[in-house]
C-alpha positions as CSV (number, residue, x, y, z in Angstrom):
1,M,-169.2,90.6,163.2
2,T,-169.5,87.8,160.7
3,A,-169.8,88.4,156.9
4,L,-171.5,85.9,154.7
5,I,-170.0,85.9,151.3
6,C,-172.3,84.5,148.6
7,G,-170.6,83.7,145.3
8,S,-168.5,81.3,143.3
9,Y,-165.5,79.1,143.9
10,A,-163.6,78.4,140.8
11,Y,-160.4,77.2,139.3
12,D,-158.8,79.9,137.3
13,T,-156.5,79.0,134.3
14,I,-154.7,82.3,133.7
15,M,-152.7,82.9,130.5
16,V,-150.7,86.0,129.6
17,F,-150.5,87.2,126.0
18,R,-147.3,89.2,125.6
19,D,-148.8,91.7,123.2
20,R,-152.0,93.8,123.0
21,F,-155.3,92.5,121.8
22,K,-155.9,95.7,119.8
23,N,-153.0,94.9,117.6
24,H,-154.7,91.7,116.5
25,I,-158.4,92.5,116.4
26,L,-159.7,94.5,113.5
27,P,-162.7,96.5,114.7
28,E,-164.3,96.4,111.2
29,K,-164.0,92.6,111.2
30,V,-165.4,91.7,114.6
31,H,-168.5,90.1,112.9
32,I,-166.2,87.4,111.5
33,L,-163.8,87.3,114.4
34,N,-161.3,84.4,114.2
35,V,-158.2,85.0,116.3
36,S,-155.6,82.9,118.1
37,F,-153.3,84.2,120.9
38,L,-150.0,82.5,121.7
39,V,-149.9,82.3,125.5
40,P,-146.5,80.9,126.7
41,D,-147.3,81.8,130.3
42,M,-150.1,79.7,132.0
43,R,-151.0,79.0,135.6
44,R,-153.9,77.2,137.4
45,E,-155.0,79.1,140.5
46,F,-157.7,79.0,143.1
47,G,-160.3,81.7,142.4
48,G,-164.0,82.6,142.3
49,C,-165.4,85.7,143.8
50,A,-166.4,84.1,147.1
51,G,-163.1,82.3,147.5
52,N,-161.1,85.4,146.7
53,I,-163.1,87.8,148.9
54,A,-162.9,85.3,151.8
55,Y,-159.1,84.9,151.4
56,N,-158.6,88.7,151.4
57,L,-161.0,89.3,154.3
58,K,-159.1,86.6,156.3
59,L,-155.8,88.4,155.6
60,L,-157.3,91.5,157.2
61,G,-157.9,89.6,160.4
62,N,-161.6,88.8,160.0
63,A,-163.6,85.6,160.0
64,P,-165.3,85.3,156.6
65,L,-168.1,82.8,156.0
66,P,-168.3,81.8,152.3
67,M,-171.4,80.2,150.8
68,A,-171.0,78.5,147.5
69,T,-171.6,75.3,145.5
70,V,-168.6,73.4,144.2
71,G,-168.0,70.2,142.2
72,Q,-166.4,66.7,142.7
73,D,-163.0,68.1,141.9
74,F,-162.9,70.5,144.9
75,D,-160.6,68.6,147.3
76,A,-157.4,70.5,146.5
77,Y,-159.2,73.8,147.0
78,R,-160.8,72.5,150.3
79,Q,-157.3,71.7,151.6
80,W,-156.2,75.2,150.7
81,M,-159.2,76.7,152.6
82,D,-158.4,74.6,155.6
83,K,-154.7,75.7,155.5
84,C,-155.9,79.4,155.4
85,G,-158.3,78.9,158.3
86,I,-161.4,79.7,156.2
87,D,-164.7,78.2,157.4
88,G,-166.1,75.9,154.7
89,R,-169.3,74.7,156.4
90,H,-171.5,76.4,153.8
91,V,-169.5,75.3,150.8
92,K,-171.7,72.5,149.3
93,V,-170.3,69.8,147.0
94,I,-172.5,68.8,144.0
95,D,-171.1,65.4,143.1
96,S,-172.5,65.3,139.6
97,T,-170.6,68.4,138.4
98,Y,-167.2,70.1,138.3
99,T,-166.3,73.2,140.2
100,A,-166.7,76.4,138.1
101,Q,-163.7,77.0,135.7
102,A,-162.5,80.3,134.3
103,F,-160.0,80.5,131.4
104,I,-158.6,84.0,131.5
105,T,-156.2,85.6,128.9
106,T,-154.6,89.0,129.9
107,D,-152.7,91.3,127.5
108,M,-150.1,93.9,128.2
109,D,-152.7,96.6,128.7
110,D,-154.4,94.6,131.4
111,N,-157.3,93.8,129.2
112,Q,-158.9,90.4,129.7
113,I,-160.8,87.9,127.6
114,T,-162.5,85.2,129.8
115,A,-164.3,82.0,129.0
116,F,-166.3,80.7,132.0
117,H,-167.9,77.3,132.7
118,P,-170.3,77.6,135.6
119,G,-170.4,73.9,136.6
120,A,-171.6,73.6,140.2
121,M,-172.2,77.3,140.5
122,S,-175.5,76.8,138.7
123,H,-176.7,75.0,141.8
124,A,-176.1,78.1,144.1
125,H,-179.8,78.4,144.9
126,E,-179.6,75.1,146.8
127,N,-177.8,77.1,149.6
128,S,-179.8,79.4,151.8
129,V,-178.8,82.4,153.7
130,H,-181.2,81.3,156.5
131,D,-179.0,78.3,157.2
132,A,-176.0,80.5,158.3
133,E,-176.1,81.5,162.0
134,G,-174.7,84.7,163.5
135,V,-174.4,86.6,160.3
136,T,-174.5,90.4,160.6
137,L,-173.3,91.5,157.1
138,G,-173.4,90.0,153.6
139,I,-172.4,90.3,150.0
140,V,-174.0,88.9,146.9
141,T,-171.4,88.4,144.2
142,P,-171.5,86.8,140.7
143,D,-172.9,83.3,141.1
144,G,-175.7,81.2,139.5
145,R,-178.5,83.4,138.4
146,D,-181.1,81.8,140.7
147,G,-178.7,81.8,143.5
148,M,-178.1,85.6,143.3
149,V,-181.8,86.3,143.2
150,E,-182.6,84.0,146.1
151,H,-179.7,85.1,148.3
152,A,-180.5,88.8,147.9
153,R,-184.1,88.1,148.8
154,Q,-183.1,86.0,151.8
155,F,-180.7,88.7,153.1
156,A,-183.5,91.2,152.8
157,E,-186.0,88.9,154.5
158,A,-183.6,88.3,157.4
159,G,-182.9,92.0,157.8
160,I,-179.2,91.5,157.1
161,P,-177.5,94.4,155.3
162,F,-175.5,93.4,152.2
163,I,-173.5,94.6,149.3
164,F,-174.8,93.9,145.8
165,D,-171.8,93.2,143.5
166,P,-173.2,92.1,140.2
167,G,-169.8,92.0,138.5
168,Q,-169.7,89.9,135.3
169,G,-173.1,88.5,136.2
170,L,-174.8,91.9,135.5
171,P,-175.8,91.1,131.9
172,M,-178.0,88.2,133.1
173,F,-180.5,90.7,134.6
174,S,-183.0,93.1,133.2
175,G,-183.2,96.7,134.4
176,D,-186.2,95.9,136.6
177,E,-184.4,92.9,138.1
178,L,-181.3,95.1,138.8
179,L,-183.5,97.7,140.5
180,R,-185.0,95.0,142.7
181,F,-181.5,94.0,143.8
182,I,-180.6,97.6,144.5
183,D,-183.9,98.1,146.5
184,Q,-183.0,95.1,148.7
185,A,-179.3,96.0,149.1
186,S,-177.7,98.4,151.5
187,W,-174.6,99.1,149.2
188,V,-173.8,98.5,145.6
189,A,-170.3,98.0,144.2
190,V,-169.4,98.0,140.5
191,N,-166.5,98.8,138.2
192,D,-166.6,101.7,135.8
193,Y,-167.8,99.6,132.9
194,E,-170.4,97.9,135.0
195,G,-171.6,101.2,136.3
196,Q,-172.2,102.4,132.7
197,L,-174.1,99.2,132.0
198,L,-176.1,99.6,135.2
199,E,-177.1,103.1,134.0
200,Q,-178.1,101.8,130.6
201,R,-180.1,98.8,131.9
202,T,-182.0,100.8,134.6
203,G,-182.3,104.1,132.8
204,L,-181.0,105.9,135.9
205,A,-177.8,107.9,136.4
206,L,-175.3,106.8,139.0
207,H,-176.3,109.6,141.4
208,D,-179.9,108.6,141.1
209,L,-179.0,104.9,141.8
210,A,-176.8,106.1,144.7
211,G,-179.9,107.7,146.3
212,K,-181.5,104.2,146.6
213,V,-178.7,102.8,148.8
214,K,-176.4,103.8,151.7
215,A,-173.5,104.0,149.2
216,L,-172.6,103.2,145.6
217,I,-169.0,102.3,145.0
218,V,-167.5,102.6,141.5
219,T,-163.9,101.4,140.9
220,K,-162.1,103.0,138.0
221,G,-158.9,101.0,137.7
222,A,-155.7,103.1,137.8
223,K,-157.9,106.2,138.3
224,G,-158.9,105.2,141.8
225,S,-162.6,104.9,142.8
226,H,-165.6,107.0,143.6
227,I,-167.9,106.4,146.6
228,Y,-171.3,108.0,146.3
229,A,-172.7,108.4,149.9
230,D,-174.8,110.9,151.8
231,G,-175.3,113.0,148.7
232,H,-171.6,113.4,148.0
233,R,-169.0,111.8,145.8
234,I,-165.9,110.8,147.7
235,E,-162.7,110.5,145.6
236,I,-160.6,107.6,146.6
237,P,-157.0,107.7,145.2
238,N,-155.2,104.6,144.0
239,A,-152.6,103.2,146.4
240,P,-149.2,103.1,144.7
241,V,-148.3,99.8,143.1
242,R,-144.8,98.5,143.3
243,G,-145.1,96.6,140.0
244,V,-148.0,95.2,138.0
245,A,-148.0,91.4,137.8
246,D,-151.6,90.3,137.3
247,P,-154.9,92.3,137.6
248,T,-157.0,89.2,138.1
249,G,-158.9,89.3,141.4
250,C,-158.2,93.0,142.2
251,G,-161.9,93.8,142.4
252,D,-162.4,91.0,144.9
253,A,-159.5,92.2,147.0
254,Y,-161.1,95.7,146.9
255,R,-164.4,94.3,148.0
256,A,-162.8,92.6,150.9
257,G,-161.5,96.0,152.0
258,L,-165.1,97.4,151.8
259,L,-166.4,94.6,154.0
260,H,-163.6,95.1,156.5
261,G,-164.4,98.8,156.8
262,L,-168.1,98.1,157.2
263,M,-167.5,95.4,159.8
264,H,-165.4,97.8,161.8
265,G,-167.5,100.9,161.4
266,L,-164.9,102.9,159.6
267,D,-165.7,106.0,157.6
268,W,-165.8,105.8,153.8
269,E,-162.6,107.7,153.2
270,T,-160.6,105.2,155.2
271,T,-162.7,102.2,154.0
272,G,-162.1,103.2,150.4
273,R,-158.3,103.5,151.0
274,I,-158.1,100.1,152.7
275,A,-159.9,98.7,149.7
276,S,-157.6,100.5,147.3
277,L,-154.5,99.2,149.1
278,M,-155.9,95.7,149.0
279,G,-156.2,96.0,145.2
280,A,-152.7,97.3,144.9
281,I,-151.2,94.5,146.9
282,K,-153.1,91.9,144.9
283,V,-152.0,93.4,141.5
284,E,-148.4,92.9,142.5
285,H,-148.8,89.2,142.6
286,H,-149.8,86.5,140.1
287,G,-153.0,84.7,140.9
288,T,-155.8,85.8,143.2
289,Q,-154.7,84.2,146.5
290,N,-150.9,84.3,146.5
291,H,-150.3,87.6,148.3
292,H,-149.6,87.7,152.1
293,F,-148.9,90.4,154.7
294,S,-149.0,90.8,158.4
295,E,-151.1,93.4,160.3
296,H,-148.0,95.5,160.9
297,E,-146.9,95.3,157.2
298,F,-150.4,96.4,156.1
299,K,-150.6,99.4,158.5
300,A,-147.1,100.5,157.5
301,R,-148.0,100.3,153.8
302,F,-151.2,102.2,154.5
303,Y,-149.3,105.0,156.1
304,E,-146.8,105.0,153.3
305,A,-149.6,105.3,150.7
306,F,-151.9,107.8,152.4
307,A,-149.9,109.6,155.1
308,Y,-152.0,108.7,158.1
309,H,-152.3,105.8,160.5
310,L,-155.0,103.3,160.6
C-alpha cells in the first residue's frame, strides 16, 4: 500500500525556556501581554507535518509519498529526504517564497508557544491528489487552507480513504467546514485540546462525531489516547518513556503509527500501541527527525512496553 501524506514541510527553530511559562504570565494581565523568555538552547531542525509523518512512516518500513509545496531554500531538506530514501516527486518548489518556518519555544512543563510563517505552504492547493498514482490511503494534515479543502475533496472524489488531522489548522475552519471534512474522511485524529475545540465548533460531542467516521482518535499526552470505533472507546496506554527530551513532533510520530496500522490491516488495540510507542521514542530525542531504530529494536521495545509480540 502507498500512503499519500498531504501537509507541510517546514524548518523548525526550536528553543527551550528553562522555566515555566505560568511563572511569568499573569492571567489577569493577558490583555496587555508583554513578555520575553530567555532561551539559551536553540536548534534548527527539519520539520513540518508531512515531512515528520513521512520520516516516521519510513522508519516503520513503509514507502511514504509526501505531497507539499516548499520554497527556494529547500535544498538542504531535499538532500535529507534523499538520504532517508523518501520519495520527493510530489514536493513542489515555489521559487518566489521561502519554505514554511516554525519558531517554537518549549517550557519545562512541555507547554509550547509557536510562531509560524506559512511561506510556500500557502500554495498547497497547486498540488493535486489526482496526480499521485497508486495511492491506496491518505492523510490531510495542517497545510494551506485551500490545500486542505482541495485535498480532502480530491481524496473523496478518488474514493481513497484518508485520515483528517486538522491539528493547529483547526481554527481556520467553521463548524460546517469541519463537518464537511469529517463527512469526507474515513478517520479523524486530534489531540485532547483539538477534540474540545472540534466539539465547540461543530456543536457535537466526540461520540457523535465518532459515529460519522470509522474511527476517531484522541491523543491525551501522558494519559495515553482514546480510539472511538465501532461504538466503543478503546483505551490506549502510553508507552513508557526513557527520558523526556523534546515533545515537538510527537503527534506526527503517533500519526505515522496510525497509518502503519491501517496499511497493514492491524486491529485498533495494536495500531494505537504502535502509535503510542512511536510518540514515546520521538519524545526521547531532540528535533522531529533525529530518532532511529531497526525493526528488531522496535519489536523488542513494543514487547517491553505492552507484553505481547507484534
